[in-house]
N, CA and C of each residue as an Amber inpcrd file, in Angstrom:
protein
   396
  72.2700000 100.8440000  88.9360000  71.3320000 101.7700000  88.3340000
  72.0800000 102.5850000  87.2850000  71.5180000 102.6060000  86.1050000
  72.1000000 103.4230000  85.0590000  71.1620000 104.5700000  84.7420000
  71.6880000 105.5740000  84.0850000  70.8700000 106.7180000  83.7020000
  69.8670000 106.3290000  82.6170000  70.0130000 105.1370000  82.0160000
  69.0820000 104.6840000  80.9920000  67.8560000 104.0120000  81.6040000
  67.9320000 103.6400000  82.8680000  66.8020000 103.0000000  83.5350000
  65.6250000 103.9670000  83.6000000  64.4590000 103.4920000  83.2350000
  63.2420000 104.2890000  83.3480000  62.3790000 103.6470000  84.4270000
  61.9150000 104.4610000  85.3670000  61.0230000 103.9670000  86.4110000
  59.6110000 103.9950000  85.8360000  59.0710000 102.8140000  85.5600000
  57.7700000 102.7490000  84.9020000  56.6760000 102.1250000  85.7530000
  57.0290000 101.6140000  86.9270000  56.0110000 101.0350000  87.8000000
  56.4940000 101.0810000  89.2530000  55.5700000 100.8380000  90.1610000
  55.8760000 100.9360000  91.5910000  56.9280000  99.9220000  92.0330000
  56.9080000  98.7290000  91.4670000  57.9000000  97.7320000  91.8970000
  59.3100000  98.1580000  91.5030000  59.4690000  98.7710000  90.3250000
  60.7830000  99.2920000  89.9270000  61.2000000 100.4390000  90.8460000
  60.2480000 101.2980000  91.1850000  60.5510000 102.4100000  92.0930000
  60.9700000 101.8850000  93.4580000  60.2680000 100.8740000  93.9620000
  60.5810000 100.3220000  95.2850000  61.9920000  99.7420000  95.3220000
  62.3540000  99.0120000  94.2880000  63.7060000  98.4420000  94.2160000
  64.7490000  99.5570000  94.1720000  64.4780000 100.5950000  93.4030000
  65.4400000 101.6890000  93.2300000  65.6000000 102.5040000  94.5090000
  64.4880000 102.8680000  95.1730000  64.6080000 103.6960000  96.3790000
  65.1920000 102.9250000  97.5510000  65.0140000 101.6190000  97.5490000
  65.5640000 100.7940000  98.6330000  67.0630000 101.0230000  98.7910000
  67.7500000 101.3420000  97.7110000  69.1990000 101.5850000  97.7520000
  69.5550000 102.8170000  98.5820000  68.6060000 103.6980000  98.8330000
  68.8810000 104.9030000  99.6030000  68.7950000 104.7180000 101.1060000
  68.3120000 103.5580000 101.5480000  68.1760000 103.3080000 102.9810000
  69.4430000 102.6760000 103.5430000  69.8830000 103.1360000 104.7130000
  71.0070000 102.4480000 105.3650000  70.6450000 100.9780000 105.5660000
  71.5700000 100.0960000 105.3470000  71.3160000  98.6450000 105.3680000
  70.5400000  98.1700000 106.5990000  70.9030000  98.6450000 107.7530000
  70.2950000  98.1410000 108.9850000  69.0620000  98.9100000 109.4290000
  68.7090000  99.9800000 108.7390000  67.6250000 100.8370000 109.2180000
  66.2370000 100.2740000 108.9660000  66.0500000  99.4240000 107.9710000
  64.7070000  98.9970000 107.5910000  63.9180000  98.4150000 108.7560000
  64.5500000  97.6550000 109.6050000  63.8510000  97.0560000 110.7290000
  64.0990000  97.7440000 112.0550000  64.7820000  98.8920000 112.0450000
  65.1880000  99.5340000 113.2890000  64.5650000 100.9080000 113.4840000
  64.6890000 101.7800000 112.4940000  64.1670000 103.1270000 112.6310000
  63.6710000 103.6400000 111.2840000  62.6980000 104.5510000 111.3520000
  62.1500000 105.1060000 110.1230000  63.1310000 106.0750000 109.4830000
  63.2360000 105.9860000 108.1610000  64.0430000 106.8920000 107.3730000
  63.2080000 107.3370000 106.1780000  63.5210000 108.4990000 105.6410000
  62.7890000 109.0440000 104.5070000  63.7730000 109.3070000 103.3810000
  63.4600000 108.8000000 102.1890000  64.3620000 108.8300000 101.0450000
  63.6680000 109.5030000  99.8650000  64.4410000 110.2240000  99.0610000
  63.9180000 110.8890000  97.8710000  64.7510000 110.4860000  96.6530000
  64.0550000 110.1260000  95.5810000  64.7050000 109.8520000  94.3090000
  64.2460000 110.9100000  93.3200000  65.1880000 111.6730000  92.7860000
  64.8850000 112.6760000  91.7600000  64.9120000 112.0030000  90.3970000
  63.9560000 112.3680000  89.5310000  63.9120000 111.8050000  88.1870000
  63.7210000 112.9150000  87.1620000  64.1290000 112.6260000  85.9260000
  63.9580000 113.6090000  84.8610000  62.5760000 113.4650000  84.2300000
  62.3420000 114.1840000  83.1770000  61.0220000 114.2090000  82.5510000
  60.6290000 112.8410000  81.9770000  61.6200000 111.9950000  81.6780000
  61.3430000 110.6520000  81.1710000  61.3370000 109.6000000  82.2830000
  61.3660000 110.0710000  83.5210000  61.3460000 109.2200000  84.7230000
  62.6140000 108.3800000  84.8660000  63.7070000 108.9380000  84.3810000
  65.0140000 108.3160000  84.5970000  65.6260000 108.9190000  85.8490000
  66.1760000 108.0930000  86.7410000  66.7890000 108.6210000  87.9570000
  67.9190000 109.5930000  87.6600000  67.9730000 110.6450000  88.4610000
  69.0840000 111.5920000  88.4150000  69.9100000 111.3040000  89.6610000
  70.9160000 110.4950000  89.5170000  71.7150000 110.0900000  90.6710000
  71.0170000 109.0140000  91.4960000  71.5360000 108.8340000  92.6820000
  71.0190000 107.8090000  93.5950000  69.9580000 108.4020000  94.5160000
  69.1520000 107.5440000  95.1370000  68.2120000 108.0390000  96.1390000
  68.9800000 108.6720000  97.2970000  68.4110000 109.7250000  97.8810000
  69.0580000 110.4600000  98.9630000  68.1980000 110.3760000 100.2150000
  68.8200000 109.9840000 101.3320000  68.1040000 109.9860000 102.6040000
  68.0490000 111.4160000 103.1210000  66.8410000 111.9080000 103.4120000
  66.6920000 113.2950000 103.8580000  66.2880000 113.4010000 105.3250000
  65.8840000 112.2870000 105.9420000  65.5220000 112.3320000 107.3640000
  65.6350000 110.9450000 107.9710000  66.0390000 110.9260000 109.2420000
  66.1160000 109.6890000 110.0100000  65.3550000 109.9270000 111.2980000
  64.4950000 108.9950000 111.6630000  63.6640000 109.1790000 112.8390000
  63.8740000 108.1170000 113.8940000  62.7610000 107.7490000 114.5270000
  62.8050000 106.7560000 115.5950000  62.1600000 105.4610000 115.1110000
  61.8250000 104.6150000 116.0330000  61.2640000 103.3140000 115.6910000
  59.8930000 103.4170000 115.0240000  59.1600000 104.5180000 115.2550000
  57.8110000 104.5930000 114.6900000  57.4470000 105.9440000 114.0750000
  58.4170000 106.8110000 113.8740000  58.1140000 108.1000000 113.2610000
  59.3750000 108.7140000 112.6600000  59.1400000 109.5520000 111.6570000
  60.2310000 110.3460000 111.0890000  59.6350000 111.7040000 110.7230000
  60.3170000 112.7620000 111.1260000  59.8470000 114.1160000 110.8370000
  60.4630000 114.5670000 109.5190000  59.5800000 114.9490000 108.5900000
  60.0260000 115.3290000 107.2510000  59.4390000 116.6820000 106.8860000
  60.2840000 117.5480000 106.3310000  59.8430000 118.8710000 105.8970000
  59.9320000 118.9450000 104.3770000  58.9520000 119.5690000 103.7280000
  59.0080000 119.7010000 102.2670000  60.3140000 120.3190000 101.7710000
  60.8820000 121.2660000 102.5000000  62.1220000 121.9050000 102.0380000
  63.2510000 120.8800000 101.9210000  63.2680000 119.8960000 102.8350000
  64.3060000 118.8650000 102.7780000  64.0550000 117.8950000 101.6310000
  62.7880000 117.5870000 101.3890000  62.4290000 116.6510000 100.3270000
  62.7960000 117.2130000  98.9580000  62.5430000 118.4990000  98.7480000
  62.7350000 119.0800000  97.4210000  64.0940000 119.7410000  97.2010000
  64.9030000 119.8580000  98.2440000  66.1990000 120.5380000  98.1130000
  67.0550000 119.9340000  96.9960000  67.2920000 118.6210000  97.0450000
  68.1310000 117.9790000  96.0270000  67.4610000 117.9790000  94.6590000
  66.1410000 117.8440000  94.6430000  65.4160000 117.8440000  93.3660000
  65.5860000 119.1810000  92.6550000  65.5370000 120.2650000  93.4040000
  65.7270000 121.5890000  92.8080000  67.1670000 121.7210000  92.3030000
  68.1370000 121.3130000  93.1090000  69.5460000 121.3920000  92.7020000
  69.8210000 120.5700000  91.4470000  69.1300000 119.4290000  91.3240000
  69.3570000 118.5280000  90.1940000  68.4740000 118.8540000  88.9870000
  67.6650000 119.9120000  89.1180000  66.7470000 120.2950000  88.0470000
  65.8070000 119.1440000  87.6840000  65.3070000 118.4500000  88.6950000
  64.4340000 117.2990000  88.4920000  63.0420000 117.7320000  88.0450000
  62.4240000 116.8900000  87.2350000  61.0400000 117.1170000  86.8180000
  60.0690000 116.5400000  87.8410000  60.5320000 115.5240000  88.5760000
  59.6500000 114.8400000  89.5250000  60.4820000 114.1320000  90.5840000
  59.7970000 113.6710000  91.6280000  60.4380000 112.8780000  92.6770000
  59.5750000 111.6670000  92.9990000  60.2280000 110.6580000  93.5090000
  59.5650000 109.5120000  94.1240000  60.0800000 109.4960000  95.5540000
  59.1720000 109.5440000  96.5120000  59.5700000 109.5470000  97.9180000
  59.2450000 108.1990000  98.5380000  59.9800000 107.8680000  99.5770000
  59.7600000 106.5840000 100.2450000  60.1850000 106.6790000 101.6990000
  59.5240000 105.9060000 102.5230000  59.9860000 105.7280000 103.8930000
  59.6550000 104.3140000 104.3160000  60.2980000 103.8930000 105.3630000
  60.1210000 102.5280000 105.8400000  59.2930000 102.4900000 107.1120000
  58.6600000 101.3490000 107.3400000  57.9760000 101.0510000 108.5930000
  58.7140000  99.8780000 109.2350000  59.5130000 100.1410000 110.2640000
  60.2870000  99.0740000 110.8960000  59.4280000  97.9250000 111.4440000
  58.1640000  98.2040000 111.7430000  57.2750000  97.1590000 112.2720000
  57.0030000  96.0690000 111.2510000  57.2230000  96.3710000 109.9700000
  56.9130000  95.4120000 108.9190000  55.5340000  95.6180000 108.3200000
  54.6790000  96.3850000 108.9900000  53.3380000  96.6830000 108.4860000
  53.4410000  97.8890000 107.5580000  53.2650000  97.6700000 106.2650000
  53.4590000  98.7480000 105.2890000  52.1960000  99.5630000 105.0240000
  51.1360000  99.2940000 105.7430000  49.9020000 100.0640000 105.5640000
  50.1640000 101.5310000 105.9110000  49.8530000 102.4680000 104.9810000
  50.1030000 103.8910000 105.2560000  49.2530000 104.3970000 106.4190000
  49.8760000 105.1690000 107.2930000  49.1590000 105.7740000 108.4150000
  48.4700000 107.0470000 107.9440000  47.5970000 107.5790000 108.7860000
  46.9640000 108.8660000 108.4720000  48.0280000 109.9530000 108.3320000
  49.0480000 109.9070000 109.1900000  50.1410000 110.8960000 109.1080000
  50.8800000 110.7700000 107.7730000  51.0640000 109.5500000 107.2840000
  51.7110000 109.3410000 105.9810000  50.8880000 109.9890000 104.8710000
  49.5850000 109.8310000 104.9430000  48.6920000 110.3920000 103.9170000
  48.7010000 111.9180000 103.9550000  48.6940000 112.4820000 105.1470000
  48.7240000 113.9440000 105.2880000  50.0430000 114.4960000 104.7520000
  51.1540000 113.8560000 105.1170000  52.4640000 114.2910000 104.6230000
  52.5040000 114.2360000 103.0990000  51.9990000 113.1750000 102.5310000
  52.0130000 113.0320000 101.0800000  51.2660000 114.1770000 100.4100000
  50.1230000 114.5390000 100.9420000  49.3700000 115.6450000 100.3570000
  50.1200000 116.9710000 100.4860000  50.8010000 117.1780000 101.6230000
  51.6400000 118.3860000 101.7850000  52.7380000 118.4240000 100.7330000
  53.3680000 117.2650000 100.5020000  54.4510000 117.2040000  99.5220000
  53.9320000 117.4350000  98.1020000  52.7720000 116.8930000  97.7980000
  52.1830000 117.1110000  96.4700000  51.9150000 118.6020000  96.2610000
  51.3520000 119.2610000  97.2740000  51.0730000 120.7010000  97.1700000
  52.3640000 121.5090000  97.0240000  53.3810000 121.1790000  97.8050000
  54.6630000 121.8810000  97.6970000  55.2700000 121.6550000  96.3170000
  55.1780000 120.4390000  95.8250000  55.6990000 120.1250000  94.5020000
  54.9880000 120.9020000  93.4060000  53.6790000 121.0760000  93.5550000
  52.9230000 121.8600000  92.5710000  53.4440000 123.2930000  92.5090000
  53.7420000 123.8610000  93.6570000  54.2740000 125.2290000  93.6990000
  55.6350000 125.2980000  93.0100000  56.4630000 124.2750000  93.2270000
  57.8140000 124.2560000  92.6540000  57.8560000 123.7640000  91.2130000
  56.7700000 123.1680000  90.7510000  56.7740000 122.5830000  89.4120000
  57.4870000 121.2470000  89.3650000  57.4810000 120.5340000  90.4930000
  58.1130000 119.2090000  90.5890000  57.0430000 118.2210000  91.0460000
  56.6800000 117.2850000  90.1850000  55.6410000 116.3100000  90.5070000
  56.1250000 115.2940000  91.5350000  55.2270000 114.8910000  92.4190000
  55.4730000 113.7460000  93.2930000  54.7980000 112.5610000  92.6040000
  55.5960000 111.6760000  92.0230000  55.0520000 110.5580000  91.2560000
  54.5090000 109.4540000  92.1450000  55.1670000 109.2290000  93.2720000
  54.7310000 108.1550000  94.1680000  55.3290000 108.3610000  95.5440000
  54.6670000 107.7860000  96.5240000  55.1850000 107.6740000  97.8840000
  55.0990000 106.1920000  98.1970000  56.2390000 105.6020000  98.4890000
  56.3120000 104.1680000  98.7260000  56.6630000 103.9260000 100.1830000
  55.8830000 103.0650000 100.8260000  56.1700000 102.6410000 102.1950000
  56.7350000 101.2360000 102.0830000  57.9420000 101.0450000 102.6280000
  58.5870000  99.7410000 102.4910000  58.9090000  99.1370000 103.8580000
  59.0550000  97.8320000 103.8460000  59.5900000  97.0910000 104.9870000
  60.6720000  96.1790000 104.4070000  61.1330000  95.2360000 105.1900000
  62.1980000  94.3640000 104.6840000  61.7610000  93.5840000 103.4460000
  60.4920000  93.1580000 103.4040000  60.0640000  92.2690000 102.3200000
  58.8510000  92.7450000 101.5240000  58.2620000  93.8570000 101.8950000
  57.0240000  94.3030000 101.2570000  57.0890000  95.7930000 100.9550000
  56.1300000  96.2550000 100.1440000  55.9760000  97.6840000  99.9280000
  54.5320000  97.9840000  99.5470000  54.1490000  99.2490000  99.7430000
  52.8590000  99.7670000  99.2950000  53.1280000 101.0490000  98.5330000
  52.4530000 101.1980000  97.3990000  52.5760000 102.3800000  96.5600000
  51.3310000 103.2370000  96.6800000  51.5270000 104.5140000  97.0400000
  50.4040000 105.4570000  97.0760000  49.7970000 105.6170000  95.6820000
  50.6220000 105.6400000  94.6510000  50.1260000 105.7890000  93.2860000
  49.2450000 104.6070000  92.8930000  49.6930000 103.3910000  93.2270000
  48.9040000 102.2080000  92.8920000  47.5490000 102.1990000  93.6060000
  47.5000000 102.8230000  94.7640000  46.2460000 102.8980000  95.5350000
  45.4510000 104.1690000  95.2490000  45.8920000 104.9280000  94.2710000
  45.2270000 106.1940000  93.8930000  45.1640000 107.1720000  95.0610000
  46.1990000 107.1930000  95.8790000  46.2940000 108.1340000  96.9940000
  47.0910000 109.3760000  96.6070000  47.6270000 109.3820000  95.4020000
  48.3150000 110.5640000  94.8550000  47.5760000 110.9410000  93.5890000
């Protein structure tokens, strides 16, 4: 990943955020990753894992999601988490969390561009589904 890379679609975002997950975690336990981007949607550093959970849940707080983004003076974030089951369909809890993060981001002036749910071989983009 170079600083010249621009994240322009969900598939590029999915490939980029995947680098923030521990290699063995995708099929074992849920993790939550944040990628900070600048105003041109160029990554600011690498994706950062902000929470690690269990086989079917991960507890995430807005303060943890936005901490690095604020430090990096990011204009926006792309968030992602994995579903170890392989089923990337967003849960109701995923949708509620996303709305909380969007509201927190509005207060901070940091847009949430997308929330991506990934598994070993698939992903779903909240932005592509108009859920953000």
